[in-house]
C-alpha positions as CSV (number, residue, x, y, z in Angstrom):
1,M,-0.2,0.1,0.1
2,P,1.5,3.0,-1.0
3,T,2.3,5.7,1.3
4,N,0.4,9.5,1.6
5,A,2.9,11.3,0.5
6,S,3.8,8.6,-3.0
7,S,-0.2,8.5,-3.5
8,R,-0.5,12.2,-3.7
9,A,2.6,12.3,-5.8
10,A,1.0,9.3,-7.9
11,A,-1.9,11.3,-7.9
12,T,-1.0,15.0,-8.7
13,C,1.4,14.1,-11.0
14,C,-0.4,13.5,-14.1
15,K,-3.2,16.2,-13.7
16,P,-3.9,18.6,-16.4
17,Q,-3.2,22.3,-14.8
18,A,-6.0,24.7,-13.6
19,R,-6.2,27.0,-16.3
20,S,-8.5,30.4,-16.4
21,P,-11.1,29.7,-19.2
22,E,-9.1,32.7,-21.2
23,A,-6.5,29.6,-21.4
24,F,-8.7,27.7,-23.7
25,G,-10.3,31.1,-26.0
26,L,-13.3,31.1,-23.8
27,P,-14.9,34.6,-22.8
28,L,-15.1,35.5,-19.1
29,S,-18.5,35.6,-18.2
30,Q,-19.1,38.6,-16.8
31,G,-19.4,36.8,-13.0
32,M,-15.9,35.1,-13.6
33,S,-14.8,38.8,-14.3
34,L,-15.4,39.6,-10.6
35,M,-13.2,36.4,-9.9
36,T,-9.7,37.0,-9.2
37,E,-7.2,34.4,-10.6
38,D,-6.4,32.9,-7.3
39,T,-10.6,32.2,-6.9
40,I,-10.6,30.0,-10.6
41,K,-7.1,28.3,-9.3
42,R,-8.4,27.1,-5.8
43,R,-12.4,26.7,-7.6
44,A,-10.7,23.8,-9.8
45,R,-8.3,22.4,-7.5
46,G,-11.7,22.0,-5.3
47,L,-13.2,20.1,-8.5
48,D,-10.2,18.6,-9.0
49,R,-10.6,16.5,-5.9
50,A,-14.1,16.4,-6.0
51,F,-12.8,14.2,-9.1
52,D,-10.6,12.4,-7.2
53,I,-13.1,12.0,-4.6
54,L,-15.4,10.4,-7.4
55,D,-12.4,8.0,-9.0
56,F,-11.2,6.3,-5.6
57,L,-14.7,5.4,-4.8
58,K,-14.9,3.9,-7.9
59,E,-12.2,2.2,-7.7
60,K,-12.3,0.8,-4.0
61,A,-16.0,0.4,-5.0
62,R,-17.2,0.5,-1.8
63,P,-19.2,2.9,0.5
64,M,-16.3,4.4,2.7
65,R,-16.2,7.1,5.4
66,P,-15.3,10.5,4.2
67,N,-11.8,10.4,6.4
68,E,-10.8,7.0,4.3
69,I,-11.6,8.9,1.4
70,A,-9.1,12.0,2.8
71,S,-6.3,9.0,3.7
72,G,-6.9,7.6,0.4
73,I,-6.2,10.9,-2.3
74,G,-4.0,12.5,0.5
75,S,-5.8,15.2,0.6
76,P,-7.0,17.1,4.1
77,K,-10.0,16.1,5.7
78,S,-11.6,19.3,6.3
79,T,-11.5,20.1,2.4
80,V,-13.0,16.5,2.3
81,Y,-15.9,16.6,3.7
82,E,-16.8,19.6,3.1
83,L,-17.0,18.4,-1.0
84,V,-18.8,15.5,0.7
85,A,-21.0,17.6,1.4
86,S,-21.7,19.6,-1.4
87,L,-21.5,15.8,-3.8
88,L,-24.1,14.9,-1.3
89,E,-26.3,17.4,-1.8
90,R,-26.6,17.3,-5.5
91,R,-27.0,13.8,-5.8
92,I,-24.0,12.5,-6.6
93,L,-22.9,11.1,-3.6
94,E,-25.6,9.4,-1.5
95,T,-25.3,8.6,2.3
96,V,-25.1,4.3,3.2
97,G,-26.0,3.2,6.0
98,K,-26.4,4.9,9.8
99,D,-22.8,5.1,10.2
100,G,-21.6,8.1,7.9
101,H,-20.1,6.2,4.9
102,V,-20.8,7.3,1.3
103,Y,-21.1,6.1,-2.5
104,L,-21.9,7.4,-5.6
105,G,-25.2,8.3,-6.4
106,R,-28.1,8.1,-8.7
107,Q,-27.8,11.3,-10.1
108,L,-24.3,9.6,-12.1
109,Y,-26.8,7.1,-13.6
110,F,-28.7,9.9,-14.7
111,L,-25.7,12.0,-15.9
112,G,-24.5,8.9,-17.9
113,Q,-28.1,8.4,-19.6
114,A,-27.9,12.1,-20.8
115,H,-25.0,11.0,-22.7
116,L,-26.0,8.1,-23.6
117,R,-28.9,9.9,-25.8
118,H,-26.4,11.9,-27.6
119,F,-23.3,9.6,-28.0
120,D,-23.6,7.6,-31.4
121,F,-21.8,4.3,-30.6
122,T,-22.3,2.8,-34.0
123,R,-20.6,5.8,-35.6
124,E,-17.8,5.8,-33.1
125,A,-16.7,1.9,-33.4
C-alpha cells in the first residue's frame, strides 16, 4: 500500500494544470470577470479533488467514510468533508447506512443516461 506522500505524488503527477477560461479561448462571463485568478485556481483545485473522490470510490467499489477517502486521496479531511457535503447535496454521492459511509449516487446514472442519448456508438466504433 503506498504511503500518503507517494499516493499524493502519484495523484498529482498526471493532472492537467488548472487554467482560466481565457486560456482555452473562452471569454470570461460577467460574473467570472469579478473573480480573481486565485479564486479560479482554488475552484479548479476543488473540482479536481471532487473528481479524485469519485474516482477513488469507483476504484474501491465500496462505500467509505469521508476520513477514509481523505487518507486515500491524500487531501485534508476538512476539504474532503466539505466536498462530500456538496456532492451529497447534488446527489452525486449518497449516504449508505447510518455510520457515515458514502458512495456514488444515482445522479451519476442520470448524467450517464443523458450522455448516452447523445452519443452514437455506431459512429464511434
